[in-house]
N, C-alpha and C positions, 0 to 999 in steps of 0.2 A: 504494500500500500504506500502511496505517496505521502510524504510528511511535510507539514507546514509548521513553522515556529513563529508565533506572534510574540513580540516583545513590547509590553505595554508600559506607557508612561504611568498609567494607573490601572487598577482592575476595573473592567467595564461596569458602568452603572446605567443601564438603558432606561431605568425609571426616573433618573434625575437629570440627565444631560443628553443633548443631541449627539455629542461625541460618543457617549456610551451606546446610544441606539445605533449609530453608524458602525461601531465596532461589532455589535451583535449581528448586523447585516453581513459584514465581512466574514465573520465566523461561520454564519449559516451558508454563505455562498461557497466557501472553501470546503465545507462538509459536503455540499451538493456536488462539488467537483471531484469528490472521492479522496480527500486528504484526511489523514489522522492529524489532529491539531494538538499542539502543546502551546499553552499560553504561559509566559513567564513575565515576572515584573519584580522590581525592587520595592514597590509601594506596599503599604499596609491595606488590607481589605477593610471595608466598612459594612454597615448593616444593609447598604443598598447594592453591594457588589453582586454581580451576576453569578448564579450557581452554575459554574462551568462544568463541574463533575456530572451534573444532571443532564447536560448536553452531550456527555461522552468525551469531554475535552480534558486533557491532563493539565493541572495547574502546577507550576514550579516557582518557588521563591528563588530569586537570584541576587547576587551581591554586586555592587559597583566596585570597579577597580580591583577585581579579584580573579585570579587565574582559574578558579573553579568553573567559571563560565566557559572557558576554553575547552575544558575536558567535557563538560556537559554538551556543548554544541557539537564537538567532534564525534562524540558517542551517538548523539541523536541523528546526526547527518541529515538535516532537513533538505528537501528539494527546493523550498522557498522560505525566505525569512521576511516577515512583515514588521517594519519598525513603526510603532505608533507615535508619530511626531518626530521632528528633526532632532530634538534633544536626545532621544533614545538612539537614533542612528549615530550621533556624535559619540555616545558612550560605548556602544557595542558594535558599530559598523566595522571598525578595523579588526575586531576579534572575529566577526563572521567572515570577513574577507580573507583572513589568514587561516582560519581553522575549518571553514566549509566554503572554499572558494568557488565551487560549482553551483552553490545555491543562488537562485535568483533573489536579488535584494529589492524589496518593494518598500517605498516610503509612503505611509498614509499621512497626508498633511493635515487633515481636518479643516484647517484654514491657513492662510498665510499669516503666521504670528507676527512677522515684521510689519505687515500692513495694519494689523490690529493695533500693535503697539504705537506705530507712527501716528495713526489716527487718534488714538487716545491721548497721546502727548500733545498733539496740536489742539485737540478739544480742550484739554485742561488749561492750556496756555491761552485759550481763546484766539487761536491763530487759524488762518485758512489752511486746510490740508491740500497739498498737491503731491503728485507722485514722486517727485524728486526726494521728498522727505522719506518716502518708503524705500526708494532705490539706495539711499545712502545710510539707512538705519543699520546699526550693528547686527541686529537680529536678522535682518534680511540677508546680510552677507553670510552669516552662518547657515541660514535656511537654504539659500541657493547653493552653497557648497554641498550641503547634504543631498539636494536634488541631483546634482551632477554626479555624486558618488554612488547614487542608487541606479538600478537598472530601469525601474519604472517608478514614477511618483504619481499617486492618485490625487487628482484635483477635484474637489467637491463643487467649486464655484466656476461657472463659465467665465465670469469676469476675471477671476484670478488666473485662470488658464490663459486668457488673452493678454494680460499684462506681462506675464512671464515670457510669452512668445514674442510679443511686439515691442516691449520696452527693454527686455534683457536678452532677447535672441536665443532663448533656450530651445534646443531642437525638439521638434514634434515627437520624435521617437522616445524621448525621455518622459513625456507627460501623457497622462490619460485622464480625460474628463469622466469622472465616475461620481455623480451626485448620489443622493439618497435613493435607494432601490426599494420601490413599494409596488404592491399589487395594483393592477388596474381597478378603477371604480366601475362597477357594472350598473346597468339600468335597474336591475333588481335591488341592488344595495341602495341606490338613490331613493327608490320608492319606500324603503324602510326608514329613511331619515326623518326625524321630527320636522314638521313644517314650520314656516315662519311664525304662525300664530301660536305654536306650541313651545316656542323658545323664548327665553328672556335673558336680560342682563348682558353685561360685558365681562370679558375675562382677559387677564394679562398673565403670561406664563414666563418664568425665568429663574434659572439656577442662581442662588444668591452668591456664589463664588465667582460669578462672571460680571465684571465691572459694568459693561454696557447695560445689563439687565437692571442693576441697582439704579443706575442713572435714569433709565427709562421709567422706572416706578416712581422715582422722585419727581420727574417731569409730569407724569400723569396726576400725581397727587396735588402738585402746586399749580400747574398751568392748564391742564387739559380737563381734568375731571370737574372742576368748578363750572366750566363753560357747558359741559354736557349735562351736569346735574341741574343747572338753571333751566334748561329746556326740557329735561326729562326727570322731574323731581322724584318719580317712583322707581327709577332705574338704579341698579347697583353694579358695582364692579368688584370682581372677585380676583384676588391676587394669589397665584399659586407658584410654588417653587421650593425645591429642597435647599437647605442651608441658608435660608433667609436670615440676614443679620438683625440684631436687636433694633437698629434704627428703622428698619422696614416693618418689623413686627409692631412697633409703637405707632405706626401710621393707621392702625386699625380704628376706624371711626364708623360704627354702625349708623349713627345719627346723620352721617354724610353719605351713606351708601357705599363707603370704601371699606371693603372687607378683606383683611389679610388672612388667608387660609393656610399657607405653608404647603408642605408636600402633599400630593394626592396620589394614591396608588393607581387609580383608574381615571386618567385624564380623558380617555376616549369618550366615556359616558358623559363627563362634564362638558366637553366640547360639542357633543351631539345636541345638548340641550341649551347651549349658549347661542345667542343671536349674533354677536359680533366680537371678534378678537382684536385687541389693540396692542400695537408694538411700536412705540415711538423711540426707536433706536437712533442714537446720534453718532455712534462709532462702533467699530467691530469689523469682522471679516467673515469669510465663509458664507454658507447659506443657513437659514434659520429653520431648525427642525420644528419649532412650535408653529411656524406659519404653514409649513407643509402638513403638519398634523391637522391644522384647522381646515385645510382643503380636503383632506381625507375624510373628514367628518361633516363636510357640507357647511362649514362655517366661514362666512366672509370675514375679511380682516382689513384694518386700516393700519398702514405702516409708513415708513420713510423710504427714501431712495436707498439708504444703507440696509434697511430691513429686507427690501425686495431684491437687492443686488445679486446678480448671478442666478436668479431663480426662475425667470419667466421669459427670457429671450425676447422675441418680438411679439409674444402673445399678451393679451390683456391680463391684468392682475385680477385676483378674485376679491375685488373690493376697490380700495382707493390708496394711492401713494401721494403723500403730502410732504411739503417742505417747511411749513410753519404751523404753529400750534393752534391758531384760530381756525385755519382751514382744516386741520386734523380733527378738531372737535366738531366742526360743522359736517365733515364727511361721516364721522361716526354717528351723529344724530340722524343724518339723512338715511344711511344704511339701516339704522335701527327702526326708522319709521316707515320706510318705503318698501313694501313687499315686492313690487315689480323690480326695482333696482337690486334688492337683496337676492332675488331668485336669479337674476342675470349674473350677479357676481358669483354666486355659488356655481352656476354652470361654467363660468370661466375657470374656476378652480378645478373642476372635473377635467376640463380640457388640458390644463397645465399638468396635472398629475399623470394623466394617461399618455401625454405626448412626451414629456421631458423626464419623467421619473419611473418609467416602465421597467419593472424588475427583470423581466426576461431578456429584453434587449440589452440592458446594461450589464447583466451577468455574462451574456454572450460577448460583449465588448471586452470585458476583463479577461475572459478565457482566451479569446483570440490574441490579445496583446501578450499574455503570458506564454502562450504556445509559440508565438513569433520570436520572443526573446529566448525561450528555451532551445528552440531549434537552431538559432544563430547566435548563441551567447558570446562566443569569442569575437565574431564580427561586430556584434552590437557594442561590446565594450571597447573594441579597437577604434570604432568610429567616434567614441566619446573621449576625445583627447583630454579635454579639461577634467573629466572625471578621473582619468588615469593620473593626471598631474596631481590632482587633489588627494587621491589615494596615496600617492608617493610622499607628498610633503605634509599635508595637513594631518593625515592619520598617523604618520610617523611621529609627529609631535604629540598627538593625543595618546599614542601607544606608550611612549616613554614617560609622559606625565603620569599615566595610569600605573605603569610599572613602578615609578618612583613613589606614588602614593601607597601602592600595595606594600612595597618594601618598608616604607616608613611606619605602616600600621602593624607590621609583624614584629 
C-alpha cells in the first residue's frame, strides 16, 4: 500500500477552524487515493482535535531539532510527504529531502501568511496596503523559499495563485489551485432547506485565535450592528467561534440583540436556520470557510472584498460585497427583508459551490498533478533550478542550526 506522511503545524480541528476542515478534506482524499496515512506533529492535542485513530490514521508525536525524526521517516519510507504550512517545511523539509529523497514533497499553504501579515500590519498602522508590502515582507521571503523547495504547493485562493505567478514569476508546475473540496448541492437538498420565512436573525462565525475575526466582531458591535438594529429592532445577531477571548465574551448584550454564543458543535443546523451571515473582514488571506459553509446551507452573506477574495471568480456573490460600513449595514437589512433578493443570492451561492468547489473535479486535479510529478520526478526537480539552489544553501543552514540545537540540548 502507498504511504503518505502528513506533518502538521497543529493537530487538525475541523470543528473550530477552516484550516482544520481543509486538513480533514486532504486526509479523506488521500485515503480515497489508497494511501495509508501517518499524521505527525510537534503540537499538543486539544479537546477539539480530530480523532485520527477512528479514521484509521496513525498518529505520531515528533520532536523538533531531533534526529529521531530521521530514523522515523527513513523507516516509514513514505511515497508522499505533506507539510502543513511553510513553517513545518522549514523545520522538517531538509530531513525529508535527505532521508526519503524519492518522496514527493507537497506544501499545503492554507493561505499566504506573508500576505496576511503584511495586510494586518498596514491595517494596524492605518496605512494603505499595496502588494509591494507583501513582496518585501520577511514572511513572504520564507514562504516563497518553501514553495520553491517543494514539488507541489497547494493554493487555496485563486487570487493568491495569480499573484505568485504574475508578481513573482513562480512556475505553473510548482503551484496547484486546490480550494475547499465539497459535494455538489442537489435540487433535492435545496428543497429540504428552510425557506426565507422560516429563518431568522444574523450570524457571524470566527475562531477567536485569528486576528481578522476578532477585528470583524468588534466592527460589527461598534459600527454595523447599531445601524441594523435601528431598522430591525427585533433582529438578533449570534456570534459563534471557538477560543473567543474575554473581550469578545463581554460584548454579550441581550438587550441589544448581540448574543455571544462561543463554540457550537453543529454549525450546519445553525446556518440552515439563519437568514443572513455577516463577515466584515478588513484583513486576512486565503478563502473563508465560514462563507463557503453559508453557501452550502443556503444562507446568503454580506462581506468585504477581503472576505470574498479568491472565492467567486467572475461569478456573482451569494449576497453582497461592501467596502464601507453604512453600505454593509444597508445591504444586510435589504437581504434580511427582501425575499426575492434573498432567494436570488442563495441561488448564486449554489452556482458558486457547484462550479468552483466541486469535490470530484478537484480531487481529480490533485491526483493528476501528483501522478505527473511522480512519473517525472527527476525532470520536475531539475527544471526547478531555484528550488535546487535553495535546497543546497538554505536547508544546509537550517540543517546545521538544527544539529547545533540538538547537540546543545543533549
